[in-house]
C-alpha positions in Angstrom: 21.3 -1.0 44.0 20.1 -4.8 42.9 16.5 -3.8 43.4 17.3 -0.5 40.9 18.7 -2.9 38.3 16.4 -5.5 38.4 13.4 -3.1 37.8 15.4 -1.9 35.0 16.0 -5.0 33.6 12.0 -6.1 33.7 11.2 -2.7 32.6 13.1 -3.5 29.1 11.2 -7.0 28.8 8.5 -6.5 26.4 5.1 -8.4 27.6 4.6 -11.8 26.8 1.0 -11.3 27.2 -0.4 -12.3 23.7 -2.6 -8.7 23.4 0.6 -7.0 24.2 2.1 -8.8 21.8 -0.2 -8.6 18.8 -1.0 -4.5 19.7 2.6 -3.9 19.7 3.2 -5.4 16.2 0.0 -3.7 15.0 1.1 -0.3 16.1 4.7 -1.5 14.6 2.4 -2.2 11.1 0.6 1.3 11.8 4.6 3.3 11.9 5.5 0.9 8.6 7.9 -0.1 11.1 9.2 -3.4 9.1 11.9 -4.2 12.1 9.8 -3.3 14.7 7.2 -5.6 13.6 9.7 -8.2 12.9 10.9 -8.3 16.4 7.5 -9.3 17.4 7.3 -12.7 15.2 8.4 -15.3 15.5 11.5 -16.5 12.5 9.5 -19.3 10.8 5.9 -17.8 11.2 3.3 -19.2 9.1 1.4 -16.7 7.1 -2.2 -17.9 6.0 -4.0 -16.3 3.1 -7.6 -15.3 2.9 -7.9 -18.1 0.7 -6.4 -20.7 3.1 -3.1 -20.9 1.6 0.0 -20.6 3.0 2.2 -18.0 2.0 6.5 -17.7 2.8 6.9 -13.7 2.7 10.7 -13.3 2.9 12.1 -10.3 4.9 13.0 -8.2 1.6 9.0 -8.3 0.3 8.1 -7.2 3.7 10.2 -4.1 4.0 9.5 -3.3 0.1 5.6 -3.6 0.9 6.3 -1.2 3.6 8.4 1.4 1.7 5.4 0.9 -1.1 2.7 1.3 1.5 4.7 4.7 2.8 5.0 6.2 -1.0 1.3 5.5 -1.4 0.2 7.3 2.0 -1.0 4.1 3.5 -2.4 4.5 7.1 -3.1 1.4 9.4 -5.2 1.2 12.3 -7.0 -1.6 14.1 -9.2 -2.5 17.2 -8.5 -5.9 19.4 -11.7 -7.9 18.9 -10.8 -10.8 21.5 -7.9 -12.4 23.3 -8.2 -16.2 24.2 -5.6 -18.8 25.0 -3.0 -17.5 22.8 -5.2 -16.5 20.3 -5.7 -12.9 19.5 -8.4 -11.8 17.3 -8.2 -8.5 15.4 -9.9 -6.2 13.0 -7.2 -3.8 10.6 -8.2 -1.0 8.4 -6.0 0.4 5.9 -6.7 2.9 3.1 -4.2 4.7 1.0 -3.5 6.0 -2.6 -3.3 2.6 -4.3 -6.6 1.3 -3.4 -8.4 5.1 -3.8 -6.8 5.2 -7.5 -8.2 1.1 -8.2 -11.1 2.5 -7.2 -11.7 0.5 -4.1 -11.6 2.5 -1.7 -10.3 1.5 1.8 -9.8 -2.5 3.0 -11.3 -4.1 6.2 -9.8 -7.5 7.1 -10.1 -9.7 9.8 -6.6 -11.5 11.0 -6.1 -14.5 13.3 -2.6 -14.5 15.1 -1.1 -17.3 17.6 1.3 -15.8 20.1 3.5 -18.6 21.9 6.6 -17.7 23.6 5.9 -14.0 23.5 6.1 -14.4 19.3 3.3 -14.2 16.9 3.9 -17.6 15.2 1.0 -17.9 12.8 -0.9 -14.7 11.0 -4.2 -15.9 8.8 -6.5 -13.5 7.0 -9.9 -13.7 7.5 -13.0 -12.0 5.7 -11.4 -8.9 3.4 -13.8 -6.2 2.4 -12.9 -3.1 0.1 -15.6 -0.5 0.1 -15.8 -0.2 -2.7 -15.7 -3.1 -4.5 -14.1 -6.2 -5.3 -9.8 -5.7 -5.0 -9.3 -8.8 -6.9 -11.0 -8.3 -9.8 -9.9 -4.7 -10.0 -6.5 -5.2 -9.5 -6.4 -8.1 -11.9 -7.9 -5.6 -14.8 -6.1 -2.9 -13.9 -2.5 -4.9 -14.1 -4.2 -6.4 -18.0 -4.1 -3.1 -18.8 -0.9 -1.6 -17.4 1.0 -4.9 -19.0 -0.9 -3.7 -22.5 0.8 -0.1 -22.2 4.7 1.0 -22.0 4.7 0.2 -18.8 5.2 -3.4 -19.2 8.9 -2.3 -20.5 9.6 0.1 -17.2 12.0 -2.7 -15.1 11.2 -0.5 -12.0 7.3 -1.3 -12.5 7.3 -4.6 -13.9 9.3 -7.7 -13.3 8.5 -11.3 -15.4 5.3 -10.3 -15.9 3.9 -9.3 -12.5 4.1 -5.9 -10.9 6.7 -4.9 -8.4 5.5 -3.3 -5.0 8.4 -1.0 -3.5 9.8 2.5 -2.9 11.0 2.4 -6.7 7.5 1.1 -8.1 5.2 3.5 -6.2 5.8 6.6 -8.2 5.5 4.9 -11.8 2.7 3.0 -10.6 0.9 6.4 -9.2 1.1 8.0 -12.8 -0.1 5.0 -14.4 -3.1 4.5 -11.5 -3.9 7.9 -12.4 -4.4 7.3 -15.7 -6.1 4.1 -15.5 -9.2 5.7 -13.0 -9.4 8.9 -15.3 -9.9 5.9 -18.0 -12.3 3.9 -15.8 -14.6 7.2 -14.6 
């Protein structure tokens, strides 16, 4: 009886092996399951952007982004490139209607994860590329155009001059992106 209890307890404890932790996190990302993603991250995780700056990403923003991605038919895939001394490097691929309508196509990016104590403590984005252009430039052009339209007054889409990314903003965002992309042809 003791052996069965011990064995079942061991099966419930996730592996703390860094590659397994990151693969589990990325599987949760592919499922757009933010709650499960968060279960693999330290509460004080450091997020480092591709520009080297540290970002604070609150729980609501992370959930809102997954909701937006779901509405934009986002698919995430990945491959682990290396695992060494608690550091895991992975290449991620993201495809969605937002990027396609923006005209930049799928994104690939390298991420370096630092895992300690079975949790991701640091996430650093490196080498972000889009198949058909410069995302930052195209997004800036789209945003400038959008803010010159009646959409600038839509509280489901724009707040304090910035665009919102959540489930509610996705439908109007799609309509404006479709209009914008037709004008770019």
